[in-house]
N, C-alpha and C positions, 0 to 999 in steps of 0.2 A: 484421416485420409481425406483427400479432396472430394467434395461432393458435387462439384460442377466444373466442367471444363468445356469451353466452346472451341471447336476445331474450325480452322479456316479450311473450308471444303467447298469449293465453288461447283464441283461436279454434282453434288447431291443437295437439292433444295430442302429436303425434309430431314435434316440432321437431327438425330436423337440426342438430347442434352441430358446428361446425368445430373439430377438434382433431387433435392429433398422432397419435391412434390410427386416424385415417382410417376412420371407422365407416360412411360412407355411399357407396353406389354411385349416383351421380346420373344416370349415363347408361345404366344397365341392362346393362352389359357384363360384370358379374361381378367387376370390379376396383374397389377403393375409390377414391373421389375426395376430395380435400381442398379446403377453401375457406377464405378469410379475408375479414374485413370491416374496413375502416378508414374513418375520416371523409374526405370529399373535401377538407376543409380550406377555407381562404379564407372562413371564416364561413358556409360552405354547410351546409344541412340535409341534403345528400345523402351517401350512403355509396358506397364502391367495393367491389364484391364480386368477388373474384378466385378462379377455380376452377382448380385444378391437376388435369388429367385423368389419372387413374391409368393406369399402364403406358405413359406417353408423356411427352415434354417439353412437350406442348402446354399453354398457359395462355390462358384467356379471362377477360375482365373486363367488367363493366357498372357503370353509375352510376345509382343510384336514390334517391328520397326514401322511406326506410323508416319514419321516425318510430320507434316502438317495435316495428315489425314486423320481419320477417326472412324467411329462407329455410327451407323445409321440403321434405323428400323427397316426391315426388308419389305419387298414388294408383295410377297406372299406371307400370310400370317404364320408366325412361328419362325420366321427367318430374320437374320440381321446380316449386315455387310460391314466389312472393314476395307477401307482404302489404305494400302500399304505404301510406305515411302513416298507419300504424296507431297508435291510442292506446287505452289500456285501457278507457275508458268511452265511447268514441265508437261510436255505433250504425251509422255508415256504414263499409262495408268495400269495399276495392278490392284485387283480386288479379290478378296476371299468372301464367299457366301457360306453362312452357317445355317443349319436347320435343326430345330428342336426335336429331340428324341425323348418321348415320355418314358420309354423303357429304361434308357440309360441316364435319364435326368441330367442331360447335358446337351450341348449343341454339336451336331456333326458337320464337319466341313464337307460340303457337297459340290462346290465349284470353285475353280481358280481361273480368273480371266485376266488377260492383258490385251490392251489395244492402244491406239494413239488417237488423240484429238488435235488435229493440226491447228485449229483456231486458237488453241491455248498458247501457241508459240509467242514469245515476247515481241517478235518483230511485228506481229499483228496487234497484240493486246496493249502494247505501249504506243501504238499509233504510227510507227515508222513506215509501215507498208499497208497497202490496201488489202483487205482480206478477200482472197478469191472465194467464190461461192462454194467450190468443191471442198474447200478447207473446213466447211461447216460439218461435213460428214465424217463420223468416226471410221477408222480403217485399221487394217492389219490386226485383226482379231485372232487371238488364240484362246479358246475356251475349253477348259478341261473339266470333265465331270469326274469326281473323286469317288472311288469305291469305298464301301464301309470297312473300317470304322475309325476315322480320325476325329477325336473329340477336341472341342475348344480347349479343354483343360490339358490336352496333350502338348500344347504349345507353352506350357508353364516353364519349361527348362530349355529343351532343344527343339528345333523345328523337326517334326516327325517326317519319316519317309512316307511319301504319298503314293498310294496305289490307284492307278487310273482305271476307269471303267472301260470295258471293251465296247466295240461299236454297237452291239446289240443292247447292252445295258445302257449306254449313253442315249440311244434312240428312245428307249422306254422311259428314261428319266426326263428327257425333254418333253415327251408326250404327256407325262403326268403334270408337268408345270403348265403346258399349253391347255390341258383340260381345266385347270383352275381358271385360267384366263377366259376360256370359252364359256365356262359356266357362269361367269359374271358379265358377259357381254350384253345379256338381256337387260341389265340395269342401265344401259345407255351411256351416253357421253359424259354424264355427270355422276356416274357410278363410282365405286371404290377403285376401279382400275385406273381412273384418271384424276380423281379428286378425293381429298380427305377433309375432314372437318377440323378447323382450328379451335383453339380454346374458347373463342368468342362465338363459335357456331358458324363461322364463315367457311365457304368452300375454298380450299387451297389446292392448287394444281400439284399433282404428285410428280415426283421425279421418276422417269421411266428407265429401268435398267438397260443400258445399251448392249450389254452382253446377252440379255434375254432377247432383245430385238435381233441380234445377230443369229441367235439360235433359231428364232422364228423364221428368219429369211433363209436359213439353210434347211428348213423342214417343210417347205411348201409342197403340198400334195393335192391330189384330187379330193381327198377327204376334208382338207382344212382350208383350201384356197378362199372359199367364200367367207369363212369366219375370220381369217387373217386379213382379208380385204376390209371387213367390217371394223376390225380392230384398228387398222391403219386409218380408216375414215374417221373414227372417233379420235385418234391421235391428232389428225388435222383439225377437227372441230375444237379440240381442247388446246389449240395453239402449240402443238408439237409437230409443226409441218416438216422440219428436217427429218425427224425420225419416221414420220409417215411416209415421206418420199423414199427413205432408206428401205423400208419394208416393201412398199409398192413396186419399187424397181425389181426386187426379187420375184414378186408375184408375176409381173409382166414378162420377165425373162422366161419363166416356166409356162406362162399362159398368155402369149402375146395377143390373142384374140379376145381376151376378157375385157369387154367394153367398159364396164363400170370401173375397172382398175385404170383404164386409160384416162377417164375423166378425173378420177380421184388423184392420180399422179399429176395430171395437168394442173389441177387446183393447188396441190401442194407446192409444185414448182413455182406457180404464179405468186404464191404467198411469200416465198423466200427470194423473190426477185430473180428467178431463173426464167425470165419471160420468153426467151427464144426456145428453150426446151418445152415450156408450157404451150407456146403457140403451136408447135409442130404436133403436139399430142392433141390439142383441141381440134386441129384440122383432121387428124386421124380419127378422132371420136365422131366428128360430123360425118365423115365418109362412111364409117361403120353404121351409124344410126340411119343414114340415108339408104344404105344398101339393105338394111333390115326393115325399111318402110316405117321408121319410127321418128321421122323428122319433127313431128309435132311434139315429141317428148324432150327435145333438146332444150336445156335451160337457156334463158335469155342471155346470160353473161357470156355464153360460149361463142355466140355469133361475132361479137366485137373482138374477143380475144383470139379467135381463130384467124382473123384477118390481120393480126399482129399490130393493131393500132395502139 
């Protein structure tokens, strides 16, 4: 069987490579897991992914139409993701997320997501048309949380019927994932939410799941607005300004008077060359701070940017 296969996958920068060195802990137990990918044969476009669970003789396999997509280690320990029917310049994305179940000794499908990334369109990527700024933002999300229990190994023959969570279950599941994010915020902008260590010990910027950002943006509340704002700020600091702006927009829609979010969104816009949008927000920020008698706390950069020079 093939021990290594590199997938062309521009969406995810932290692609997990199946190799003899067993570099990836896919179930979060501290022991490396190995996987292999082979064609399903019979002129099928599908591939069979086989995972050898580290520290045991257990092997699980699933069959999927990957296109040029593949498997990547998940954002949350014990997770991994599959890009399905992925092609380099296709704007339509489909992703399955699986989470390890110690009880079942297999991974459970817990989320199915689709969205579009307009900037992937070949009219922009091949240089024929100038990329409009708004095309940087992912859109048209459909994120479904899957009720228990569809196993990774259930995909070995036919695609199983999926039962979706109800709204109460979905809200609770999203909250659980957000709690993981919030519990790691204290580790700061260079913590595991934003950077991972490479083999040579260097910090490598992590790929942020866009479907999770969408769920965050849909879950803004009195209880989490400050924490989501902090997360968005760290996204900006770790050079993820488009995603920072994506989340900060939702925060300001719910809390238009949140002064720190106004400044953070202005900075994110400025960083992605949305200067006009940034300028108006800087002006708004100055007005708010002046009304609060906090003019002396306005950062130096804001003065020039608020005048749109």
